[in-house]
C-alpha positions in Angstrom: 7.6 50.0 25.4 8.2 49.5 21.7 10.5 46.5 22.4 7.7 45.1 24.7 5.2 45.3 21.9 7.5 43.8 19.3 8.3 40.9 21.7 4.6 40.2 22.2 3.9 40.3 18.6 6.7 37.9 17.9 5.5 35.6 20.6 1.9 35.7 19.3 2.8 35.1 15.6 5.1 32.3 16.5 2.6 30.5 18.6 0.1 30.8 15.8 2.4 29.2 13.5 3.0 26.3 15.8 -0.7 25.8 16.4 -1.3 25.5 12.6 1.2 22.6 12.6 -0.7 20.8 15.2 -4.0 21.3 13.3 -2.4 19.8 10.2 -1.3 16.8 12.1 -4.9 16.3 13.5 -6.3 16.7 10.0 -4.0 14.0 8.6 -4.9 11.7 11.5 -8.5 12.1 10.7 -8.1 11.4 7.1 -6.0 8.3 7.8 -8.4 7.0 10.3 -11.4 7.7 7.9 -9.7 5.8 5.1 -8.9 2.8 7.4 -12.5 2.7 8.5 -13.8 2.8 4.9 -11.2 0.1 3.8 -12.6 -2.2 6.7 -16.2 -1.7 5.8 -15.4 -2.4 2.2 -13.5 -5.6 3.1 -16.3 -6.7 5.4 -19.0 -6.4 2.7 -16.8 -7.5 -0.3 -14.5 -10.0 1.4 -16.1 -13.1 -0.1 -16.1 -11.7 -3.6 -12.5 -10.6 -3.3 -11.5 -14.0 -1.9 -13.2 -15.8 -4.7 -11.4 -13.5 -7.3 -8.1 -14.3 -5.7 -8.8 -18.0 -5.6 -9.7 -18.0 -9.2 -6.5 -16.2 -10.1 -4.4 -18.6 -8.1 -6.2 -21.5 -9.7 -5.4 -20.1 -13.2 -1.8 -19.6 -12.5 -1.6 -23.1 -10.9 -3.0 -24.8 -13.8 -0.8 -22.7 -16.1 2.3 -23.7 -14.3 1.2 -27.3 -14.2 0.6 -27.3 -18.0 3.9 -25.7 -18.7 5.8 -28.4 -16.8 9.7 -27.9 -16.4 10.3 -27.2 -20.0 11.5 -23.6 -20.6 13.2 -23.2 -17.1 16.6 -24.5 -18.0 16.6 -24.4 -21.8 15.0 -27.7 -22.8 13.3 -30.1 -20.7 13.9 -32.3 -17.7 17.5 -33.5 -18.7 18.9 -30.2 -18.1 20.6 -29.8 -21.5 19.4 -27.7 -24.2 20.0 -30.0 -27.2 19.1 -33.4 -28.3 22.5 -34.3 -29.8 23.8 -36.7 -27.0 
């Protein structure tokens, strides 16, 4: 009888531990889905502002690259050399 009681206790405790792992998985799934819903809502309401900010940033980098020209990439201008002593 003692062996049966020990066996039942072991089965009960092991099944409880496996159920806790399933609950943790469900909790993580709920957290991830909540975060993705929140991100979607934020992007819907702030999408135009975010797009404008990225466009301004791209324009700034584009004008900086145009103003810089090719000098500095290969050590001194478009001729490819670094010195003016030809």
